[in-house]
Residue frames relative to the residue before (quaternion, step in Angstrom):
aa qw qx qy qz dx dy dz
M 1.0000 0.0000 0.0000 0.0000 0.00 0.00 0.00
F 0.6762 0.4921 -0.2881 0.4664 3.58 1.24 -0.40
R 0.4520 0.7243 -0.4364 0.2839 3.57 1.27 -0.16
P 0.6472 0.5135 -0.3518 0.4401 3.68 0.84 -0.75
V 0.6461 0.5168 -0.3205 0.4613 3.57 1.00 -0.81
A 0.6539 0.5143 -0.3092 0.4607 3.55 0.95 -0.91
L 0.6397 0.5310 -0.3222 0.4528 3.56 1.03 -0.80
L 0.6409 0.5240 -0.3204 0.4604 3.58 1.01 -0.81
V 0.6328 0.5337 -0.3261 0.4564 3.57 1.02 -0.82
V 0.6604 0.5079 -0.3031 0.4627 3.56 0.96 -0.90
L 0.6620 0.5077 -0.3053 0.4590 3.58 0.96 -0.87
A 0.6437 0.5228 -0.3205 0.4578 3.57 1.00 -0.84
A 0.6503 0.5123 -0.3130 0.4654 3.57 0.97 -0.86
A 0.6445 0.5253 -0.3220 0.4528 3.57 1.01 -0.80
L 0.6511 0.5169 -0.3142 0.4585 3.58 1.00 -0.82
L 0.6539 0.5100 -0.3145 0.4620 3.56 1.00 -0.80
A 0.6810 0.4986 -0.2865 0.4534 3.57 1.09 -0.65
V 0.4884 0.7021 -0.4209 0.3021 3.60 1.20 -0.37
P 0.6664 0.5029 -0.3442 0.4297 3.69 0.74 -0.89
A 0.6381 0.5375 -0.3352 0.4377 3.59 0.99 -0.82
A 0.6147 0.5687 -0.3508 0.4192 3.57 1.12 -0.69
Y 0.6776 0.4900 -0.2877 0.4669 3.58 1.18 -0.49
A 0.5011 0.6776 -0.4201 0.3365 3.60 1.24 -0.13
V 0.1154 -0.7525 0.6426 0.0872 3.53 -1.24 0.57
R 0.3538 -0.7530 0.5218 0.1884 3.58 -0.89 0.97
V 0.1288 0.7895 -0.5827 0.1438 3.56 -0.56 1.23
H 0.4954 -0.6144 0.5175 0.3306 3.56 -1.32 0.30
V 0.0356 -0.8119 0.5825 -0.0170 3.58 -0.89 0.93
R 0.0604 0.7712 -0.6316 0.0522 3.56 -1.02 0.91
V 0.1207 -0.7780 0.6134 0.0625 3.57 -1.11 0.72
E 0.1094 -0.8079 0.5787 0.0195 3.58 -0.57 1.19
G 0.2679 -0.7920 0.5338 0.1261 3.56 -0.68 1.12
K 0.7525 -0.3844 0.2873 0.4511 3.53 -1.33 -0.11
T 0.8314 0.1712 -0.0563 0.5256 3.59 0.87 -0.93
R 0.8060 0.0866 -0.0346 0.5846 3.59 1.22 -0.24
T 0.5930 -0.5404 0.4451 0.3978 3.54 -1.30 0.18
I 0.3059 -0.7616 0.5463 0.1673 3.56 -0.84 0.98
F 0.8083 -0.0673 0.0745 0.5802 3.57 0.99 -0.80
G 0.8950 0.1589 -0.0784 0.4093 3.52 -1.23 0.70
A 0.0077 -0.8396 0.5431 -0.0079 3.60 0.74 0.97
G 0.7560 0.3845 -0.1991 0.4909 3.57 1.02 -0.79
D 0.4884 -0.6819 0.4173 0.3498 3.60 1.21 0.40
P 0.0457 0.8374 -0.5428 0.0452 3.62 0.68 1.03
V 0.4698 -0.6518 0.5176 0.2942 3.54 -1.26 0.45
L 0.0680 -0.7927 0.6057 0.0111 3.56 -0.89 0.99
D 0.3950 -0.6453 0.5898 0.2823 3.52 -1.26 0.51
V 0.1444 -0.8173 0.5552 0.0552 3.56 -0.10 1.27
T 0.0389 -0.7966 0.6032 -0.0125 3.54 -0.78 1.07
S 0.4238 -0.7047 0.5158 0.2402 3.53 -1.16 0.64
P 0.4501 -0.6811 0.4998 0.2891 3.61 -1.00 0.74
R 0.5565 0.6031 -0.3942 0.4138 3.57 1.25 -0.18
A 0.3959 -0.7269 0.5128 0.2276 3.59 -0.97 0.80
N 0.6005 0.5104 -0.4113 0.4581 3.55 0.60 1.12
A 0.5992 -0.6147 0.3973 0.3244 3.54 -1.29 0.11
L 0.2821 0.7659 -0.5326 0.2239 3.59 1.12 0.50
P 0.5586 -0.6079 0.4286 0.3670 3.62 -1.00 0.69
E 0.5137 -0.6284 0.4842 0.3268 3.57 -1.10 0.70
N 0.2259 -0.7878 0.5627 0.1083 3.54 -1.17 0.63
A 0.7394 -0.4302 0.2866 0.4314 3.57 -1.33 0.06
L 0.6165 0.5259 -0.3490 0.4706 3.59 1.14 -0.52
D 0.6067 0.5376 -0.3431 0.4746 3.59 1.10 -0.67
A 0.6159 0.5520 -0.3448 0.4440 3.59 1.06 -0.74
L 0.6504 0.4979 -0.3131 0.4806 3.59 1.01 -0.80
E 0.6359 0.5328 -0.3233 0.4552 3.58 0.99 -0.81
T 0.6681 0.4916 -0.3012 0.4704 3.59 0.92 -0.88
A 0.6481 0.5053 -0.3192 0.4720 3.59 0.95 -0.85
S 0.6272 0.5425 -0.3287 0.4520 3.58 1.03 -0.79
A 0.6673 0.4957 -0.2989 0.4686 3.57 0.98 -0.84
V 0.6851 0.4747 -0.2823 0.4749 3.58 0.96 -0.88
G 0.7736 0.3684 -0.1800 0.4831 3.58 0.89 -0.95
E 0.3410 -0.7782 0.4660 0.2469 3.57 1.32 -0.09
F 0.4649 0.6341 -0.4937 0.3715 3.57 0.74 1.06
F 0.5139 -0.6724 0.4623 0.2647 3.54 -1.21 0.64
Y 0.1092 0.7473 -0.6554 0.0020 3.51 -1.25 0.55
H 0.2161 -0.7887 0.5665 0.1014 3.56 -1.18 0.52
V 0.1733 -0.7823 0.5940 0.0717 3.53 -1.04 0.86
T 0.1734 -0.7621 0.6166 0.0943 3.56 -0.98 0.90
Q 0.3523 -0.7235 0.5513 0.2202 3.57 -0.94 0.86
T 0.0433 -0.8024 0.5949 -0.0208 3.57 -0.75 1.09
G 0.6904 -0.4651 0.3505 0.4292 3.55 -1.30 0.04
F 0.6884 0.4426 -0.2679 0.5084 3.56 1.28 -0.35
G 0.6879 -0.4352 0.2826 0.5075 3.57 1.28 0.08
P 0.7308 -0.4120 0.2905 0.4602 3.61 -1.25 -0.09
Y 0.0993 -0.7906 0.6042 0.0118 3.56 -1.00 0.93
V 0.3355 -0.7328 0.5593 0.1940 3.57 -0.77 1.07
D 0.0542 -0.8420 0.5367 -0.0051 3.58 -0.37 1.22
Q 0.7980 0.0946 -0.1041 0.5861 3.60 1.23 0.10
V 0.0138 0.7390 -0.6735 0.0000 3.52 -1.21 0.76
G 0.8046 0.1019 -0.1071 0.5751 3.58 -0.71 1.01
R 0.8112 -0.2727 0.2052 0.4749 3.59 -0.97 -0.84
Y 0.7349 0.4567 -0.2345 0.4430 3.57 1.11 -0.58
G 0.1973 -0.7794 0.5881 0.0877 3.52 -0.87 1.05
S 0.6167 -0.5257 0.4246 0.4037 3.55 -1.30 0.18
A 0.1465 0.7765 -0.6006 0.1214 3.56 -0.99 0.85
G 0.8439 0.0615 -0.0559 0.5300 3.57 -0.88 0.93
Q 0.8086 -0.2237 0.2034 0.5047 3.55 -0.73 -1.13
T 0.6188 0.5151 -0.3606 0.4709 3.59 1.17 0.45
G 0.1927 0.7885 -0.5689 0.1324 3.54 -1.15 0.54
W 0.5452 -0.6166 0.4733 0.3139 3.54 -1.37 -0.03
V 0.0118 0.7918 -0.6071 0.0655 3.53 -0.81 1.09
F 0.2435 -0.7829 0.5585 0.1256 3.56 -1.26 0.14
K 0.1750 -0.7368 0.6391 0.1341 3.50 -1.38 0.31
V 0.1517 -0.7387 0.6454 0.1217 3.53 -1.24 0.52
N 0.8278 -0.0558 -0.0331 0.5572 3.55 -0.59 1.21
G 0.7435 -0.4522 0.2123 0.4445 3.54 0.98 0.93
V 0.6807 0.4679 -0.2784 0.4901 3.58 1.27 -0.10
S 0.3249 -0.7257 0.5749 0.1929 3.56 -1.01 0.86
P 0.3039 -0.7923 0.4967 0.1822 3.63 -0.29 1.20
P 0.4750 -0.6847 0.4761 0.2808 3.61 -1.15 0.57
V 0.6633 0.4517 -0.2996 0.5160 3.59 1.26 0.33
G 0.6705 -0.5087 0.3619 0.4008 3.56 -1.29 0.18
A 0.6711 -0.5324 0.3461 0.3825 3.55 -1.24 0.51
D 0.6535 0.5221 -0.3224 0.4432 3.58 1.07 -0.63
Q 0.6695 0.4958 -0.2922 0.4697 3.58 1.27 -0.23
V 0.6318 0.5272 -0.3310 0.4619 3.59 1.26 -0.19
K 0.2073 -0.8114 0.5392 0.0895 3.55 -0.25 1.29
L 0.3389 -0.7692 0.5180 0.1584 3.55 -1.00 0.88
A 0.1761 -0.7425 0.6363 0.1126 3.52 -1.27 0.58
A 0.6583 -0.5181 0.3640 0.4070 3.56 -1.16 0.55
G 0.7917 0.3030 -0.2381 0.4741 3.55 -0.94 0.94
D 0.4696 0.6741 -0.4486 0.3520 3.60 1.23 -0.11
T 0.2655 -0.7271 0.6060 0.1832 3.55 -1.30 0.40
V 0.1133 -0.8005 0.5883 0.0166 3.56 -0.69 1.17
L 0.0363 -0.7904 0.6114 -0.0122 3.57 -0.80 1.04
W 0.0952 -0.7477 0.6557 0.0447 3.55 -0.85 1.06
Y 0.0940 0.8217 -0.5553 0.0873 3.60 -0.89 0.83
W 0.4963 -0.6190 0.5303 0.2989 3.49 -1.33 0.55
A 0.0381 -0.8282 0.5584 -0.0282 3.56 -0.79 1.00
Q 0.2009 -0.7314 0.6367 0.1389 3.50 -1.22 0.65
F 0.2250 -0.8120 0.5312 0.0885 3.54 -0.65 1.15
G 0.0737 -0.7838 0.6162 0.0210 3.52 -1.16 0.72
A 0.7933 -0.2851 0.2171 0.4923 3.55 -1.24 -0.41
A 0.7241 0.4204 -0.2338 0.4942 3.57 1.11 -0.69
G 0.6447 -0.5143 0.3295 0.4597 3.58 1.24 0.16
G 0.7445 -0.4019 0.2964 0.4430 3.54 -1.21 -0.50
P 0.6658 -0.5194 0.3573 0.3991 3.58 -1.28 0.14
K 0.4764 -0.6146 0.5310 0.3368 3.53 -1.25 0.39
T 0.3399 -0.7216 0.5641 0.2135 3.54 -1.19 0.54
L 0.3774 -0.7389 0.5158 0.2133 3.56 -0.98 0.85
V 0.1411 -0.7561 0.6359 0.0632 3.53 -1.12 0.83
L 0.1553 -0.8020 0.5727 0.0684 3.59 -0.74 1.03
R 0.0525 -0.7850 0.6173 -0.0031 3.54 -0.94 1.00
R 0.2006 -0.7975 0.5632 0.0809 3.54 -1.13 0.65
T 0.0076 -0.7453 0.6666 0.0077 3.52 -1.16 0.81
G 0.8026 -0.0619 -0.0091 0.5933 3.56 -0.29 1.23
R 0.7563 -0.3021 0.2525 0.5224 3.58 -0.68 -1.13
C 0.5879 0.5638 -0.3670 0.4493 3.56 1.26 0.29
Y 0.1793 -0.7933 0.5792 0.0548 3.54 -1.02 0.91
T 0.1508 -0.7666 0.6195 0.0762 3.53 -1.14 0.77
A 0.1709 -0.7760 0.6014 0.0828 3.56 -0.86 1.01
L 0.0991 -0.7952 0.5980 0.0178 3.54 -0.85 1.04
A 0.2896 -0.7242 0.5985 0.1830 3.55 -1.10 0.76
Q 0.1349 -0.8248 0.5487 0.0195 3.56 -0.65 1.16
D 0.3042 -0.7644 0.5395 0.1791 3.58 -0.80 0.99
D 0.7484 -0.4233 0.2665 0.4354 3.58 -1.30 0.03
A 0.6670 0.4922 -0.2994 0.4725 3.58 1.19 -0.50
G 0.5704 -0.6114 0.3718 0.4032 3.57 1.30 -0.09
K 0.4846 0.6600 -0.4391 0.3697 3.58 1.28 0.03
T 0.1762 -0.8094 0.5557 0.0703 3.57 -0.91 0.94
A 0.0261 -0.7536 0.6567 0.0144 3.52 -1.32 0.53
P 0.6302 -0.5343 0.3786 0.4172 3.62 -1.10 0.53
A 0.3638 -0.7339 0.5363 0.2035 3.56 -0.92 0.95
A 0.1184 -0.8301 0.5434 0.0393 3.57 0.40 1.25
G 0.7976 0.2757 -0.2224 0.4883 3.55 -0.91 0.96
A 0.4462 0.6871 -0.4609 0.3411 3.57 1.26 0.09
A 0.3060 -0.7219 0.5860 0.2045 3.54 -1.30 0.30
L 0.2991 -0.7388 0.5810 0.1648 3.54 -1.03 0.87
R 0.1845 -0.7899 0.5793 0.0802 3.57 -0.61 1.15
V 0.1166 -0.7856 0.6068 0.0334 3.55 -0.64 1.15
G 0.7829 -0.0645 -0.0026 0.6188 3.56 -0.15 1.24
S 0.6737 -0.4898 0.3576 0.4223 3.57 -1.06 -0.73
L 0.7209 0.4744 -0.2413 0.4439 3.60 1.22 -0.22
R 0.7621 0.3583 -0.1910 0.5044 3.60 1.12 -0.50
T 0.0739 -0.7853 0.6145 0.0171 3.55 -1.03 0.89
V 0.1101 -0.7858 0.6077 0.0316 3.57 -0.91 0.97
R 0.4117 -0.7208 0.5018 0.2429 3.58 -0.80 0.99
M 0.1556 -0.7701 0.6141 0.0750 3.56 -1.18 0.70
P 0.1669 -0.8434 0.5011 0.0989 3.63 0.43 1.18
N 0.7854 0.2439 -0.1220 0.5557 3.56 1.03 -0.81
G 0.6248 -0.5542 0.3363 0.4352 3.55 1.22 0.37
R 0.7167 0.3735 -0.2439 0.5360 3.57 1.24 0.32
A 0.0951 0.7857 -0.6066 0.0757 3.57 -1.08 0.75
C 0.2227 -0.7472 0.6123 0.1310 3.53 -1.20 0.67
I 0.0823 -0.8077 0.5837 0.0118 3.56 -0.92 0.90
G 0.5671 -0.6082 0.4421 0.3362 3.52 -1.29 0.35
V 0.7760 -0.3049 0.2531 0.4907 3.51 -1.30 -0.38
H 0.0434 0.7897 -0.6088 0.0627 3.58 -0.92 0.92
R 0.0419 -0.8708 0.4899 0.0011 3.50 0.92 1.03
G 0.8377 0.1984 -0.1645 0.4814 3.55 -0.88 1.01
L 0.6608 0.5009 -0.3105 0.4648 3.60 1.25 -0.12
L 0.3461 -0.7158 0.5663 0.2172 3.54 -1.10 0.71
V 0.2388 -0.7681 0.5854 0.1015 3.54 -1.15 0.74
R 0.1001 0.7871 -0.6055 0.0627 3.57 -1.00 0.80
A 0.4073 -0.7140 0.5222 0.2271 3.55 -1.25 0.44
T 0.0683 -0.7688 0.6345 0.0410 3.54 -1.18 0.71
L 0.0153 0.7733 -0.6333 0.0271 3.54 -1.23 0.55
A 0.5423 -0.6372 0.4365 0.3306 3.57 -0.87 0.95
G 0.8217 0.2295 -0.1864 0.4873 3.55 -0.86 0.98
A 0.6934 0.4159 -0.2685 0.5235 3.58 1.30 -0.03
V 0.5265 -0.6119 0.4845 0.3371 3.55 -1.27 0.37
R 0.5430 -0.6527 0.4193 0.3213 3.58 -0.80 1.02
S 0.5305 -0.6743 0.4307 0.2801 3.55 -1.14 0.68
N 0.6456 -0.4275 0.4494 0.4455 3.47 -1.42 -0.15
A 0.4049 -0.7026 0.5291 0.2499 3.58 -1.22 0.41
L 0.0964 -0.7817 0.6154 0.0294 3.54 -1.09 0.83
P 0.5330 -0.6152 0.4576 0.3580 3.62 -1.15 0.46
């Protein structure tokens, strides 16, 4: 006599588990105009889609998930070309500035809702100022032992040493990187990242 009840419980549990089945685990970071808004260390998030179907998650879903986890505001405007992110945090798009994104270091030629994500992808949203040469390069920081290398990455994902970058060790120490590389001593508990005028700040590493 209890079998129907047990069956309902099982079905309810299965329905609740459905959204999780659509999640994809990716790295997400959001860089603002003057500071990091979310995920300095490129944390892994379970990105889920607000849509009630099994469509693959996209780069816009990644921003939505980061917004929910980090409790920051963003706004989307619907245009003839699809949804457009016109504000993240306090700064909105205006003139030659706006919000753009990269997936695995590449700036796609389509909207964020059209870029499907796969497990292990890295999604970067950032505030950009555009000029005659296009948008800013994004910095990528890598570490080998106590030595760090800063790379400047263009929209196609091509990298080159970020000559002249500065290595920020915590909030009080700065180390010059004339050739895009620097070695530092023990800095227990402090995060390290690279900055360069005109470029988007890098990911943070221990």
